[in-house]
N, C-alpha and C positions, 0 to 999 in steps of 0.2 A: 652452452652459454654464449651469447653474443655480446661482444664488448661495445661499450658506449663511453665516450669521453664526456663525463659530466662535471669533473672537477680537475683543477690543476693545483699542484702543491707548490706554494711559493714561500721561500724563507722570509721570516719577519725579524727575529732576534737571533744573532749568532752567539756562540759561546763566549767569544772574547768580550762582547759587550756586557756579559753577565758576571763572569768570574775572573776574567783576565787570565792570570797564570795559576790560579788556585785549582789544582787538579781534583781535590777531594770534594769540592762543593758541587752540589747537583741541584737541578731545578725540581721543585716539589709541587707547585700549583700555579695556576694562571687565572687571571680575571681580566675582562675587557669591558670597558664602559665608554661608549663613544669613541673618541680618539685616544683614550687613555688605556694603556696596557700595563697590568700589574703582574709582577712575577714574585713568587715566594720561593726561597731557597732553603737548602738543608742547614745552613749556618745562621738561620733566624733573621735573614735580611728580606726586606720588601723593596722591590724596585718599581719605579714608575717610568714608563716610556711614552713618548708621543708617537703614535703610529700614523704614518702618512701613506695613503694609497694613491698610486698613479697608474694611468693607462698609457702605454707607449703606442706610437703610431701603428705598429703591427697588430694591435688589439689585445695584447697580453697585459697582465696586471703585475705591478711590482709594489713592494712595501718597504718603507724606510722607517726604522725605529730609532728615535732620538732619546737618549737617556736624560731624564729630567732630574731625578734624585733617587737616593736609596737611603733606607734607614734600618738600623738594627733595633729589634723589639725588646732586647734586654733579657732574652731567654737563651738557653743553651740547646733548645730543641728545634727541630725543623718547623717551618711554617706549613701547616697541614692543609688549610683551605683559605681562600679569599673570596669575599662576596661584596659587591658594590651596592650601596643603597643611595642611589643618585638623588632621590628626593630629600635626603638628609645631609647630602655631601659627606657621607661617611663610608669608610671601608671597614668591613668586618673581617677580622683576622683571627683564625683559629690556630693557636700555638700553645703547646704544653697544657692541653685540656682547658684552655681559657679562650674566650672570644673577646678580643679587644677592639674598641672603637677608635679608629684613627681618621684624621682628616683626609679627604680624597686627594688633595693637591699637595699638602705639606707632609703628609704621612705622620703628623704629630698626634699622639694620643689625646683624647679629649681631656680638658682640664679636670673634669670631675673624677676621672679615673674609672668611669663606669665600665664594667665588664661582666661577662657571664662566665661563671666558673663551673667546672665539672662537666664539660662537653667533650664528647669524642667525635661527633660529626654534627653538622647542622644544614638546614635548608631554609631559604626564604620563601614565604608564601606570596606567590605572584598573583593570587586571587584572594586578597585578604578579606576578612569578614568584619574587621573592627570598624571600617569606615572612616577612620581618623587619617587624614592626609599627612600628618606630621609624625607618623611612626611607621615602622615596618614590623611585620610579624615574622618571628624566627622560631623554627621548630628544631630542637636539639635532641640528640641521643645523649642521655645523661650517663655519667659514670656510675650512677646507681643502677643496680641490675634491673633489667626489664622495665625501664622507665623512659618515657618521652615527656619533655617539658616544652611548653609554649610560652614565648616571651614577646612583649611589645618593646621595641627598641626605639628610643627617641634620640635627639641629637646628643644629649649628654647624660642620659640615664636609661636604665632597663627596668622592665617590670614583668614579673612572672604572672601569667594569667591562668595556666592550666598545667596539671601534671597528670599523666595518663600511664597506667600500667599496661604492659603487653604480655601476651602468653609466654613468649620466649625472649631471649636477648635480641634486641634489634641491632642490625649491622649497617643498614643504609636506609635513608628516608627521603621522601619527596612529599610535598604538601600542595593541596589545592582546596582552598576554602576550608571547610571543616574536616576534610578527608585527608588522612595520612596513608601513603602507600609505603609499606614497610617490608624490608627483607629481614626475616628472622633467621634463626640458625637452621631451621628445617623447611621453611615455607615462606611464600609471599602472602601478605594479607592487605586488605583495605580496612582502615579503622576510622570511624567517625568519632573524633575526640570530643564532640559536643554531646553525643548520646552514649558513647561507649560501645556502639554496635560494631562488631568486626565481621568481615566477609573473607573467608579463605579463598585464595586464588589457585595456586598449584604448588607442588612440593619443590623444595630447593635444598641442595646440600652445600652448606657453606665450607665444608672441608675440601670439596673438590674444585670449586671455582669461586671467583670473586663476584659478589652480587652487583647488579646494576639496576638502579631505579632512577628513571628520568621522567620528569613531567614534560610532555611534548605538546600539550595544548589544554584547553579548558576541559577539566575533569577527565583527562586521559593520560596514561602513563605507558612508558616503554620499559620492559623488564627482560633480563637475561634468563630465559627459561631452560628447561631440561632438553637435552638432545641437540644442543647448538641452535636453538630457536630464539629469535627475538620476538617476544610476545607483547601484544597490546592489550591493555585492560582499562576499563572505565571505572569511575567511582562506584558504579552499580555492580561491579564484579564480573562484567561480561566483556567480550572482545568483539568489536565492530569491524575489525580488519583482520585479514589473514596474516599469520605470522611470516616472518622472513627467516631464511636459513642462513646463519653465519657460522663463524668458527667456534669450536668448543672452548677456545682459550681467549675469548673476547675480554678485554680489560676496560673498554670504554665504548660508549655509543652516543650518537647525537642524531638529530633530525633536521634536515634542511629540505623542506617539501619540494618535490615528492619523493625524496630519498631518505633512507636510513643509512647512516655511516657507522661502520663498526671498526674497532682498532684491536689488533692483537700484537704479539711481539714481532711479527714479520711483515704484516701488510695492513693497509687500510682498504676495506672493501665497501663498495657502494651498492645498495640494494633498493629496488623500486618498491614504494608502498602501493603502487597501482597494480602491478602484476606479480609482485613478490620475487622477481628475478634479480640475480646479481648482475649489475651493469658494468662495474668497473673495479679493477684491482690496482692499487698503487703500492709498490714496495716501500716499506717504512719500518726500519729496524729499531728496536729498543724504545718504541713509543710507549708511553704510559699515561698520557693525558689526552683526552678528546672532549672538547666542550664546544657548545654553540652559544653565541652571545648575540642576540637580536639579529639572527640570520647569518652571522659571521662564524664560520667553523674554524676553531684553532686546535692544532695538535702539537704535542711537544714530546721531546725526549728529555733525558736528564741534562742535556747540554744545550738545546736550542728550541726556539718557538717557530712554528710554521702556520701558514694560513691556507686552508682549502678554499680556493676561489671557484665558485660554480660558473660554468659556462652559461651564457644566456640561454633560456629555454628554447627560444626560436632557433638558435644555432644548433642546439642538441637535436631538435626536431628535424632540421634540415639535414643534419648528418645522418640521422636514421633514414630519412627518405632517400638520401643519396645512396645508402646501402641497401635500398629496396626493403627496408624493414617497416612496412606500412603499418602493421598492427601496433607495433611498439610506439611508433610516432603518433598515432591517433590516441593511444592511451595516455601518453605523456602530454599531448595537447589538451585533452579533456581535463587532466589533473591540474593543468596550469591555470584553469579558470579562476580559482580562488585568489591568485596573486596578480591578476591583470584586470584593469578596468573593463567593464562589460562591453562597451562599444569597440574598444581596441581588440579585445579577445574575439569578438564575433568576426571582425575583419580578418584577423590572423587565422582563426579556425577555418573559415570558409576557404581561404587560400590553401591551407594545409590539406583540406578535403579534396580540393581540385587537383593539387599535385599528386596526392595519393591515388586519385582516380586515373590520372595519366600513367602512373606506374603500373597499376593493375591492367590498364588498357594495353600497354606495351607487352605485358605478359599474357595477353589474350584472355584475361580473367574478366570477361565482359559483364557478368552479373554484378560482380563486386564494383567494377568501374562505374556501371550505370547508377548504382545506389550512391556512390561517392559523388558523382557529378550532380545528381539531383539534390543530395544533402548540402553540397557546397554551392548550390545555385550557380553552376557554371554557365558563363556566356557560351551558348552552344556553338557560336562561331569559332571559338577556340578549337573545338573539335573538328568542325567542318574544314577549317583552314589547313588541317593536316592532309586533306585529300585534294590533290591537284585539280584545279579548274571547277570545283564545285561551287565556290562562292561566286556570286554574280560579278561581272566586270565592273558594275557600278557601285559595288560595296566599298564603303570607306573603313572597313574594319582593320584594325592593327592588333597584333598580339599583345598580351599582357607583358609588362616589364616591371620587375625581372620576369623572365619566362617561366611558365609553369612546367615546362619539360625541356628536354634537350634535343628534340627531333625536328629536323627541317621539314620533313613531310612523311607520308606513309611509306614511300619507297625506302627511305632510310630506316624507318622503324622496323619494317619487315625484311630488310636487306634483299628486296626483290623477290621474295618468296610469294608466288602468285596465289598459292592456297591460303596463306595468311592474309594477303590483300583481300581476297574474296570474303574471308571471315570478318575482317574489319569493316568491309562495306555492308555486309549483312547486318552487323551490329549497328552501324550508323543508321541504316534504314529503319531498324526497329526503334532505335532511340529517338530519332527525329519524328517518327510517326506518333510516339507517345507524348512528346513534349510540345508538338505543334499546336495543340489545343489547350495548353496550360499557360500559367503566368510566365513561365520561363521564356516563352516565345514573344512576349510583349516587346514591341519596338523593333523587331527584326524578323517578322514573319515572312517577308519576301525572301530573305536569305535562306530561311529554313525550307520553305516550300520549293524554291528553285533548286536547292541542293537535293531535296527528296525526289523531285521530278527527274533530275539527272541520274540519280542512283537507280530509280525504277526503270528508266529507259535503258541504261547499260545492262541491267540484269534481265531485261525483258519480263518484268514483273507484272502480274495481273493487277496490282494495286495502282498502276499508272493511270488506268482509265477511271478508277474510283476517285483518285485525287483530282482529276480534271473535270469530273461531272459534279463534284461537290464544291463548297466554298473553298477557294484557295487564293494564294497571294503570289503565284508564280509570275516572275517578271517575263513579259512577252518576248522581248528581244533575245535574251539569253536562252529562254526555254525553247523558242521557235527554232533557233539555230541548232540547238542540241538535238531536238526531235528530228529535224530535217537531216542532220548529219547521220543519225542512226536509222533513217528511213522509217520513222514512225509517223506516217502521213495521216492515218486516221486519228491518232492522238493529237497531232498538230491541228487537225480540224476542230477537235473538241476545245483545244486551247483558244483558237480563233473565236469559236462560238462563245466561250466564257468571257472573252474580251469584246463581245458585241460586234464581231466581224463575221456575221453569218454568211455573207456572200463569198468570202474567201474560204470559209469552211466547206460550203457546199461544192464550190468549184474544185477543191482538193479531192473531195470524196468522189465527185463525178469522174475526175481523172483516174482515180483508182478503178472504178467500175469499167471505164472505157479501156483500161489496160495501158494508159499512158505512163503510169507509175505503178510500182508494185508494193502492196502491203496486204498481208494475209491476216491481219488482225481479226477482221469480221468477214465471214463467208456470206452473210446476209446484208451486205452493205447497201445494196439497192433498196431492200425493204426498209433499212434504217433511214435512208435519204427520204423515201416516201413518207415515213412516219415523221421525220424532222420537218418536212415541208407542211405536213398536215397541221402541225401545231405551231408553225411559224406565224408571227404577227406581222410579217412584212409581205403585203400582197404583191409587191413588185417582184420580190424574190420567187414567190410561188408561181406567178405567171411566166417568169423567165425560164423556169425549169419544168413547167407543166408539159410541154411538148416532149422534152427528153424522157421524163418518167413514163409518159404514155406510149412513146415509141418502143421503149424497152419491154413493157408489159402493160397493155391497156387495162386489163382487169385489176391489176395491183395498183397501177398508177392513178386510176380514177379515185383511189382512196384519199388522195390529196384533197378532193372536194367532198367525198361522201362521209369521211370520218371527222371532218372539221367540226368544232363546236358550233351548235346551231346559232347561238347569238352572234358569233363572228361571221357565219355565212350570211346572215341577214344584213349585217352592217357593211361588210366589205366585198362580198362575192355575190353578184347578181346571177340567179339561175339561168337567165337567158344568155348571159355572156358565157357561162360555162358550157351551155348546150351548143353554142356556136363554136366554141373551141373543140368540143368533142365530136363534131360532125365527121371528122376524118377518122374517128376511132369508134366504129359501130358498137363493139363490145363494151367499151367504156361508156358510151352514150346510154346503152340499155341499163347498165349498172347505176348510172347517175339518175336516170328517170325512175328506176325502181326505188331509189333512195328518196326521191321527191314524193312519189305517189304512196309508197308503202310505209317508209320510216317517218318522213315529215308530214305525211297526210295533207299535202297541199291540195286544196280544192280548186284546181284550175283545169278546165276542159282541155286546154292545149297540151298539157303534160300527159294526161290520161290517154288522149287519142293518139298522141305521138308514141307512147309506150306500146299501146295496143297494135299500132301499125308496124312497129319494129318487131314485136312478137310474131305478128302475122307474116311479115316478110320472111323471117327466119323459118317459120313453119312451112311456108310455101317453097322455100329453097330445099327443104328436106323431103318434100312430097314426091319428087320423081323416083326416089329410091324406095318408096313405100308401096305396098300392095293393097290399095283400097282400104276396106274396113278392117282387115286383119293386121294392118301395120301397127306396130307398137306406138303407144302415145309417148312422145318425147317430153323432156322436162320443160322445154319452151312451150309446148302445146298445153301442158298442165298450167303453166303460169298464165298463158293467154286465157284459158277457160276461167281460171280464178279471177283474173282481172275483169273479164266480161261479166261475171256473176256479181262480184262485190262492188264494182264501181258504177256510179250513176252519172258520171260526168262526161264520158266519151261520146262521140258523135255516132249514134247507132246506125243511122241510115248510111252514112259514109262507109262504115265498116261492113255493113250488110252488102253493099254494092261490091266492095272489094272481095268478099268471100264468095259471092254468087258464082257458081260454076267452078269453084276451086276444090271441090271434093272435101269440104269440111262440114259435114252435116251436124255434128254436135255443136260447133260454134254457131252455125246458122240457127239451130234450135234456141240457143241461149239468147241470141240477138232478137229472134221473133218473140221470145218471152219478154224481153225488155220493152218491146212495142205492144205488149198485151195481146199478141197474136197467138193465143194458146193452142188453137186448133192446128195451125201450121207447125208450131213447135212440137206438139204431141204427135202429130202425124209423122214428122221426121223421126222422132225417137221410137215410135211404135212400128211404123211400116217400113222406114228406110233402114234404121239401125237395129230394129228388133231388140232394143236395149230396155227391157221392162223395168229393171231396178232404176235406171236413169230416168225413166218416165215418172216413176213414183217420186224420186228425189226432186224432179222438176216441180211436181205439184206441191211438195213441201216447201221448196225454195220460193216459189212465186206466191205462196199463201202466207209466208212468214210475215208476222206483224199485221195481218189483216183480220177482219172479223170472221167468225165461223161460217156464215153463209157463203162468203167468197171462197173459203177453203173447200166447202162442200161442193160448190159449183165446179171447181177444178177436178175434184175426184170423180164427180158424176160424169164430167166430160171425158175423162180417161176411161171410165168404165164403159161408157157408150161406145168409145172407139174400140175397146176390146170386144164388145158384143156385136159390133157391126159385121156385115158380110164381107168375105174376102177369102183369098186362097189359104191364108194362114189361120183359118178359124180355129182349128184344134189348139194351136199354141196360144192363141189369144184367149181361148176359153180358160186354159190353165192359168194364164196370167190374170184373168178376171177373178177366178176363184182365189188365187193368192192375194190379190189386191183387197178383196172383200174380207178375207179372214184376217189379214194383217192390219187393216185400217177400218174396222167395223164402225168405230165411233165417228168416222168422217162422213158417213152416209145416212141418208134418210131411208130407213128400212122399208117403209111403205112404197116409196118410189122404186127402190131396187127390186122388190118382189114383183112389181109389175113388169120390169124389164127382163127378168130372168126367164130363160127357156123352161118350159114345163117339164122337160125331160131330166132336169137336174134333181138329184136326190137331196133329201134333207141332211143326210149324213155328210154329204160333200160340203155343205155350207154350215155345218154344226157350229164351228167357232164364231162365224158371223152372226148366226141366228141367236146363239147364246148371249153374245154381247149385246145384240139389238134388244132382246127381251130384258136383260138386266138394265140397260140404259133406259128402257121405257118405264119399267117399274120404278127405277130410281127417280125418273123425272116426275112420275105421278105422285110418289110419296113426298118428294120435295115440294111439289105444288100444294099438296094437302097441308104440309107443315106451314107453308107460307100463308095459306088461307086461314088455318087455325090460329096462327099468330096474329093475323090481322083482326080476326073476330075477338080474340081474347083481349087485345089491346083496346078494342072498342068497348067491350064489356067492362074492363077495368076503369076505363074513363068514365063510363056511366055511373058505376058504383061510387067512385071517388067523388064525383060531382054531387051525388045524392047523399053523401056522408055515411054510407053503410059500410060495414066491415065484414058482412056475412057473404060467403060464396056458397049458395045452395048447391049441393052435389047430389045427383041422382043415385049415386051408389059409391061404394068405397073404391071402385076401380075406374070411375069416370068423373068428368067434370064438364059442366056446360061451356066452360071457357075453352076446353080442349077436345072434348069428346072422349072416345075410348082410348085410354093411354096405351093399350097394347099395340095399337096401330103405329105408334111412334118408335117402337124398338128398332126399326130399320133406319131411323134418322137420329142417331144419338146426339150429334152436335146441336141440331135444332131443338131437341128435347131439353138438353142441358141449358141452352139459352132461355128457354121458356121457364124452366124450373127456377133459375136465378131471378127471372123477372117477377114470378109469382111471390117468391120469398121477399122480394124488396117491396112489392106493392100491397100484398095482403098480409096484414099483421097477424090475423087469426082466421081460421076457418072452422065451421061446424060440420062434423061428419053426420050425414043423414042416417046412416046405419046405426051408429052408437049414440048419436045426439051429443057427443062430446066436442068441446072446443079445443082445437089443436094448434099449436105453433108449427109453422112449416118446417122448422128444423127437426121436429119430432112428429112426422105424419103418422096417421093410423093406417097401417098396412094389414092386409089380411094374413 
């Protein structure tokens, strides 16, 4: 059990003020209404005191009770109970089984002498059902056995309105509306005196302990339950709060939210209704009265009266926080909501959450601290200010007053423990990263991002670069100095770039690549600079560093121009200017011209010729190490041949003059082909290179996109060259046979047969002859189909014009429009077209064999 100072015990009325020197007189009951304090004694006196409350400069409270008058009631019995009915200006006094009405100020009985007789105890209904403002409802335990009576009490008269029987003898009563909460001899019950319905609560033994029944709020009661428990019960017979554990010998109880106060013969104990824990214990011997009057708690012995003064809730909460009892402080703060205006409570509660967050933070309970900071809407600069040098020098932030914590900085909080410092910094990094994009950061994003940059820099964290390449509010002056101090030059360049200082950024990166300063953040920094310049919108910056990137690596550096977006190239970078710049870097120049010719497909003779010349120069440089025809074809040579074949824009004669005598027969053949000098080209391929597949490819290449006769002429020219006389006649003959068999469709068979030597066997040319015969038959049948279609169209036209619908047929298998149908099985597409045409144009036909009229959808077949 943790102790909390929730109340202080302050004397109100001393013995001398009550009894003087009368030793045998004791205090029996107490009532308080406003500033009036009433005391009933064992010798049948009622005293009225004026109670004055004062707060001394130290913050403590004192009470001064001034005796106004006292009056004897005329009985010889003690005064058992006092209850004030302020609306009637009456004091109800229970003495000698009678309830007498006396004036609140003069203590004189009412002139009418109205009283209620036969009462052993009574309670006022603070939630009356009568609705009459000029009376109060009083519920009494009657001297009649097992009887409860309900009265209406006016200024000078009383009226009984209800008498209710109970299952057992009632010992104590409290009332709310129509509901009575009764302590019977063996149990507690809730009784609706309007309907007579009773609800059992729990057992109670009156022989062992004194019953306690207290109304603590609308339709809710506090009862002394079994096992030393203070039980809560509603009029529905259920409990909405957990019970509190108090002494077995409790003689009185009261509620001063959020506390339950219990009295026994030795102590006053204070219990929380929020977490059911005992919070305070006050020694108080011989106490027998504990009552709460409109928020004021009064306790009394037989000799004196005392007031339990609650400490302000804020003071209690601050005491709990000072004791590091965060959970209890938060529970108490939440419970205080009902007693504090909404706006004031929100301000107070946010501050409490923030204080609790710093307590958890100091204990390195970072998850709990984060939730408290976020719930309390902490100005995150309060947290940043704990870390030396993280706030920008230009920040105008000052800490909250009164302070939310007791720490000057992180060093004091961690007492110099570097491991704890590191943990705190990691927490701040995580927290700032979470809140920087939320409403918490509004108004001071510069402070947050600058602090985050400094933390990332110190920790060499990967997120530093992510922060700088995305939207951020890092202050340039503070951040640049911090990055330079920690030698984070690449990150500093990113900071310059984000602040539109690209020249400073690139200069810094160039210095890193040149080795003038050291930063190992990126091993590919040169490529990064090239990429940066590629997408830079500043042409002056690109031209300024173009030579530098090209000197470092021409093939990579040229990407500054080749990978640049096309629309920007056209508007800001003239290809001729770039070519002039690249003349000192042949490799880069080749790459750029390839980009212009191949990627951008610029149709400019100058670029195509220039590229071809550069290819040719490189090939010629490699030729001395080659061994004639058997030398491997280099990549550049492949590119040159592809360009010569694909492009029609270069200067053919110029290149042919450059190649002549250079030992490049394949390239010469391509150039001759461009000039339509097919014989020269094929002569080179066949007789100089003996590259027969290349010769066939040449024919295909040069006939691409041309009419069939031109293609046929090229293949016949190649065949004639194969069949011509020469030292390589056997090889050429084999090549000729392969040519014919592979490309039979490209030849005129009749002409070929005239050229072939008579010694060649039919079997040797079987593929060629088979293809030639098939093509001939196909051509004849196609021609027949075409002729037949033309005739049929003519005949249909004649019949339509004459209005006839009969198509005389010489037989079931033939038609004058088409002839013998069996001849068209070899040309199914043509026959299908014809069939559809006849079905559309001839609505009906008569079959000569059967003489029947047929619809074409149902022809008469044999």
